[in-house]
N, C-alpha and C positions, 0 to 999 in steps of 0.2 A: 672616645674614652682615652685618657692619657695613661701612659705606663705608670705614673704616680698613682692614679685613681685605682689601677688595677691591683697595684701593690697594697694599696690601702684596703681594698675589697678582700683581698686574700687574707690579710692580717685580721680583719674583723670576723671573716667567716671561720677562721680557725679558732678564734677567741670564743665565738658563740657556740661552736660545736663543743667546746670545753665546757660551757655552761651546761649545755644539754646533757653531757656525759657525766657531769659531777653529781654525786648523791645528794650533797648539800651545798648551797651557795654561801660564800663568805659574805660578811657585811659589805666589803668594798666591791664585791662583784654586784650585789643587789643595788648599791648606790649608783654604780656606773650603768648598769642596765636600765634603771628607771630614768636616769638623765638622758641616755642615748634614745630610749623608747619614746620620750616626750618629743625629742627633736626629730626623730624619724617619722613619727605620726604627723607632725606639722609640716614637714618638708616633703615626705615621700608617700603620705596616704591622703590625708585631707585635714586642714586646720580646724575644721568643725567637729571632728570626732570627739576629741577629749572634752570640749564643753558640752557635747551631747551626753557623753557617759556620766558627766558630773551631775547631769539631772537625775541620774538614778542612784548615786552613791555618794558618800561624803568624802570621797577620795578620786579625783579625776584620773590619777595615775594607778588605780587599783588594777593589779594585774595577777591573773591566776596563773599558778605555775606547777602545782601537783594535785593530783586527785587521789583519793583513797577509793576502795572498792565500793564504798557505800554512798550515803547521801552527803558526804562531807568533801570539801576541797580547800586547798591552802593558796594564799597569795605568795609573791616573791619574798615577803618577809616571815613566812611560816605561820601567819595567823589563819586559823581554821574558820570556815563558814559553812552554815547548812544550805544546800542548794535547793531552793524552792521555785527556781527558774528552769533548771534542767535542760538548757540549750533549746528552749522552745519545744521540749518534747523528745530530744535525742537520747537522753539518759535514762530511759525507761528501765533498762536492766542493770543500772548502776553505772558509776563513773569509769570504773576500771574492773570490768567483769572478767575475772582470771580465766574462767572456762572459754569465752569467746576469744580473748586475746591469744590464748594458748593456740587455738586453730589459726588465728591470723598469723602468728609468729611461724608456725609450721609451714603455711603457704609461703610466707616471705622467704624462708630458707630454701624453698624449692624454686620458685620464680614469682616475680612480683607483678608483671605486666604481660599481656598477651600480644600475639602477632596479628591480630585483627582477622586476616582472612583464613586462619586456621580454625578447626572445630575447637570450641571451649567447653570441655566437659563440666566444669564447675558452673558455668552459665546454664547449661542444659539441666543440671540437677536443681539449681536454684529455681529455675523457671517451672520445673515440674513440682517442686515443693509448693511454690506459690499458687499453682492450679489446685493442688489438694487442699490448701488451707483457706481459700477465698470461697465466697458464697457461690452456689449454683454452678453453671459451666464456664465461668471465667477461667481461662487457661493460657492465653497467649501473652508472653510477656516481652517488654522492651525495657531493659535496665538503663537508668540515666545516672547522673551524678549530683543533680540538685533538683528541688521541687519545681522550679520554674522550667526546667528542661522537661520534666515529666508533663507539666501542663501544656508545653508546646507540642510534645508528641501526641497527647490526647486530642489537641486541636486539629493536627494534621490528619490522624487516623480517622476521626469522626468526619472530617470533610470527605475523605477519600472513601469511606464506607457508605455514607448516606448520600453523597452528591450534593448536600445542602451547603449554604454559605453562612447563614446567620447562627449566632450563638445567643443564648439567654443565660445571664448570671445573676447574682443577687447583690443588693445593697449591703454594703460593709463586708463583702467577701473578700478573702485574700487567697490568691492563686500564684504568686510570684511576680517578679518585676522585669522580666524580659518583655519585648514589645508585645507579643501575642498574649502572654499571660497577664500583662499590664491591662490589656483591653478588657479582661474579664474581671479584675478586681473592682470592689464597689467603694473606692475611696478617691475623692476628687484631688486631695493633696499629692497623691503619687501619679495620677493620671494626667492632670492638666498641663504640666510642664512639657509633656511629651506628645501632645495632641498634634495632628490627628493620628490615631491609632487604627487598629482594624475597625472599619466602619460599621460592619454588620454585627453589631453587638447591643442587646438591650439589656437593662437590669430591671428586676422585679424585687419586690419586698421578700425577704427571707422568711419562710414559714407560711407563706400565702399561696397556696396552690391554685387558687382561683385567678390571681394575677398572672400566673405562669400560663394557664390555659387561654386567658384573654389575649396575652401577647403572642402566643403562637397561632391562635385563630385569626387575629388580625393580620399578621404577617403572611399567613397562608392565603387570606382573602385577597391580598393585593399581589399575589404571585411570587411571594419570596419564600424560599425553601429553608426551614429551620433545620440545622444540622444537629445541634445538641443542647442541652441544658446541663450546666455545671453548678455543683453546690457542695458545700462541706456538710456533713451530717450533723455536726455541731459547729458554729462559727468560732474559731479560736481567736484570731486576731480581731474579730468583731466584738469580742467581749465575753467569750464562753456562753454563747446563746444556744439553748437547746430549743429546737422548733416545736410546735404543738404535736401532740401524739398523733400518729397516722399521716403526718405530712409527706414522709418519704413514699409511703404506699400510694398516696394520692398522686405525687409526682410521677412514680412509675406507671400508673394507670394512663396518666395524660401523655406521657412520652410514647406509650404503646399505641395509644388511639391516633396519634398524629404522625407516627414513624419518626420520632425524634430520639437520638441516642441520649441515654441518661448517663452523666459522669459524676461519680462520687469522689471528691477530693478527700481522701482519708490519710494524706501525708501525715497530719497531726493526730487523728483519731485512731488510726489503725494500729495494729499489733498489741492491743490490750490497753491502751492509754485511758479509754473511757470505762473499763470493767468488762468489755466484751472484746473478742479478737478483731472484729470489724464492726463498727457502728451501724453500718447498712444492714449487716446480717442481723443485728439485735432488732433492727426496725422491720425485719421481715422482707427485704427486697434484694434483688440481684440487679446491680447496675450493669450497663453495657461496657463501662470502663471504671476501673477504680485506680487511682493515682496513689501511690504509696511511698513512704520514706521515713525519715528521722529515725524512730526506734529500731528499724529493721537492720540498721548498721551497726548495732550493738554498742553504740557510743564510742566506736573507735574508727570507722570508715564511712566516708559519704557514699551513701546508697539510697537511691530512689528509682522510680520507674512507673510503668503502667502495665496493667493486666486487663485484657479484653476478652470478650466473649468471641467464639469461633466465627460467627457471622460477619465480623468486621474485618476479617482477612479476605479481602476481595481479590479477583484476578490480577489487577495492576500491582498489587503488593506482592503476590506470588512471583509475578514476572520480574519485579525489582525489589527484593527484600529490604533494600537501604532507603526506600522512599520516606518513611516515617521518621526514623531516627537512627543514627549511628555515630554517636559521640565517641571521641577517640578512646576514653577512658571508661565508656559505659560497659558494664559487664566484666570489668578487670578482675583477675583471680583474687586479689585481696579483698575486694568488696564482696565477691561472691562467697568467698570463705567466711566473711564476717556475717553475711546474710544467712548462710546455711547454719552457722553456729548459733545466730540469734534465734532463727526459727526453732531449732531444737532446744535451746535453753527455755524459751518462752512456752513451749508446748510441754515439756518435761516438768517444768515448775508450776505450770498452770498460772502463768502471770496474770491473765485477765481476772481470774478469781481472787488473786492476791490484791490486784488493784481495786477491785470492787469492795473488798472488805476494808481495805486501807482508806479508801474514799469516804465510805460510810462512817468510819471512826473519825476522820478528819472533819465531816460536816457535823458530826454530833458535838464536836467542840467548838467549831466555828458558829453554827447557828445561835447558840446562846450568847455569844459575844455580840453578834449582829443585834439580836433582841435587846441586849444591855445598852448598846451604843448605837441606835438607829439613825442618829444625826451625823454620825461619822461614817459608819458602814451601812450604806442604804440597802444592799442586798448581797446575798452569798448565792453564787450561781455555780452550776456545772455538775459533773458526775465523774465517778472514778477518782483519778488524780489529775483530772483537767478542770481545775477549780478557779474561780475568780471572785474578787470582792470589789463591789461597785461603791465608789466614793463620790462625793459631791461634783467634783470636776477634775481635771487634769492636775492642777495645782495641788489639791488635797491628795490625789493618789501619789504624785511624785514626793510629796512631803512624807507620806507613809512609807514609801519604798526607801527613802533615805534614812528614816528612823529604824525601819527594820534592818537595813544594812549596817548602821551603827551598832546594832545589838547582834551581829553576826548571822543574819539571814539575808540571802540574795533572792530578790524577786524582781519583777519588771511589770511595765504597763502593757496592755494590748495595743497593737499598732493603730487599729481602726477605731477603738474606743479607749483613748488613754485615761479615762476615769476608772478603768478596771484594773486592779492589781491581780496579776496571774499567779497561780500557785500549782507548779507541775513538777513535783519532786520525783525521785526514782522509785520504782516499785518496792526497793528493798529498805525504804525508809522504815525506821523503827518506831513503834508506837510511843516510846518515851520521847523520841525526837519530835513527833507530831505534837505530843503535849508541850514541849519546850517551845515549839513554833507558835502554838496557839496562845501560850502564856505571854509570849512577847507581843503577839498581835493585840491582846487584850490591853497589855501595858501601853502599847502605841495609841490604840483607840482612846484610852483613858487620858493620855497626854494631849491628844488632838481635841478631845471634847473640852478640856480646860482651856 
């Protein structure tokens, strides 16, 4: 790095800090920012990102810049949009929840990061709260920073606790993109370029408990020990797929029968997104591990993790507590403050009940639209505010997404089934906003039918 480059870096950093600290950007600031952002994406991030973004919007340089406390956000030009994507579930409690942010600000003023080997009171409180609000005897927590980290921790803990090597996952599952997590997801597009992955993994059809039992039985018959089965209670990236009634209960019975740990990935479904605090609890089961994330960070801090039952804390882990997971920023004070405030806010305002009512209202508007335009919208799926609309194929869904965007509504396709347009707005979305969204969806369906 030359002295000239460092001087330029200092100038740019100072200018961008100025952008951040300004209440409103001038037109010349916006113009310069967009020009530099395009160049920086192509040079310093990945030249494929902007064309990829253009598939989902009518403006490849669409850049969000400001959030309101509710379901709206603005781009750098000041244009407002209704958020029906919700950061894939992050903004359950709103975009800029003032109550949660107030607590995070207070912690930021006290101290922002922890010193690792010292006792962390906020992590202790957060973990205790998680033990109180999760099903059954789940109580031991490892906080992480991203969903894929949580999956990796679940893999390691399950191997350590059971002594098994094999994992069973489901087709079209999504559990993250790091090597271990990637081994578990059910999409060849993401797995194939990085093969071989963890070899002791099998995939079965989501919702088919008999396939799961057959897979475990066959592996056991040839002397292979199955450590765990992982699934989402509702497949999100798989296209908002709800399994048949009783599926999770049957899975729990099978896992108990063969001594296999049951892992529920509730990173997207947890904390009220489906109209219940935990979807697994709604289904009447206690998993051995729940992975959590997204909404629990209050829309302002990255926070994920796992919570496990006490039997999984075996002697090797007591002797070396760092074995399973110890990320540098895992359990940091800001994330813990956000998590504690989010739990308080979600319980105090009964967000699961709010989501349940909002979801029912949304579906009461969406289902008649689907019935009116069945050649365009093939199916409406989901529960709570975890909803999806199935189109003919990916081209049709992308066209719908672009049309919605052009009319001020942000949405996206599911990763593992891109024919599905996802709708995951914040819980504080107003009924009149739902009316507006559904009116636009009907308008788009009518245009596409023509």
